[in-house]
C-alpha positions, 0 to 999 in steps of 0.5 A: 124919051118919047111922048105918045098921047100924054104918055111918056115912053122911056124906051121902046123895044122893037117889035119882035119876032120873039120865040113862041114862049118868050116873055114880052118886054113892055116899054116903061110907060108913065103918065104925067103927074100920075104915081108909079103904083096905086091902091084902092081908096078908103071910099072904094074899099068900103064899097068893095066890102058890100055884098052885091045884091042877088036875085033868084032867076029861073030859065030853061037850059036844054032839058033842065029848068035851072034855078040860080042866084044871080048878081051883076059882076061888072058895072061896065057890062050890066048884061053879064050875070054871075050865077050860083046854081041852086042845088038839084037832086037830079043833077047830083044823081046825074053827076054821080052816075056819070062819074062811074062811066068810062072816060069816053062815055063821060066825054060824050055825056058832057057834050050832049047833056052839059046842063046836068054837069054844070061845075061847082067851082071855077076854072083856070084861064079859058071859060067853057061855053055850055051853050045858048039859051033864052033868058027874059026873051033874049038870046044868052050864052051860058059860060063857065065863071072863072071868078077873079077880079075884072081888070076893068074895075077899080079893084083890078086897076092896082097892078104895075104894067109888069104884073099886068103883062105877066097876067095877060100873056098866059091868057093869050098863050092858052088860046094859042094852044087851040090855034086861036088868037083873040084879035080884039086887044080889049078882050071883048067877048066877040067871036067875030074877033077871033083869028085862026091859023096864025103862024107861030111868028104871027101869034108872037108878034100880035101877042106883043102888040096886044099886050102893049096896046092894053098896057097904055089903056090900063094906064089911062084907066088908072088915071081915070079911076084916081080922078074919080076917087076910087084909087090913090097913090100907094 
């Protein structure tokens, strides 16, 4: 057994070269005096059941004046807002007409006029970027909102490391399908941290090291939220 910054490591498998789609095996990390599993505390459950406050926001996005109900989606990133787009008769008509066009024309319209084709539902893994705009006098990026629970919030800190690994690896591989590797292991939205044109072996090695790096940070976050009263032993 080894010790890394107060984290016990039962065994440390060698860094690969794993096959392109093989599962990365995590060492058995454990933090001293912390439980194997966590759950939300009663106090945090009561907070989670409250609806986040929303405000009506308006902004220009290319040729469309968008109205939306906005709510903060992360305590750690208050500048990130989740938007529920208000219905628009013009946008509904535009979508209906676009669906009647040939597939190649639809693709062209989606690239040139994304503001009129904003989605009604969440995507799967990689959020779509619709473009840049100005909001409250500053630059902003309009991204597809995938929903789900943030891993940086207490609600996202109740998984085992095996569950975390199974969640992260498809995200990395979805990016690899576009020949992109997210070089920031914390998955901060920063285009400067993207790396292109890695070989399959390089992507597999970086995937393994990134998942292991995040696993140790995840353990530290769980311990922090437990001592803050947001989590308790399951």
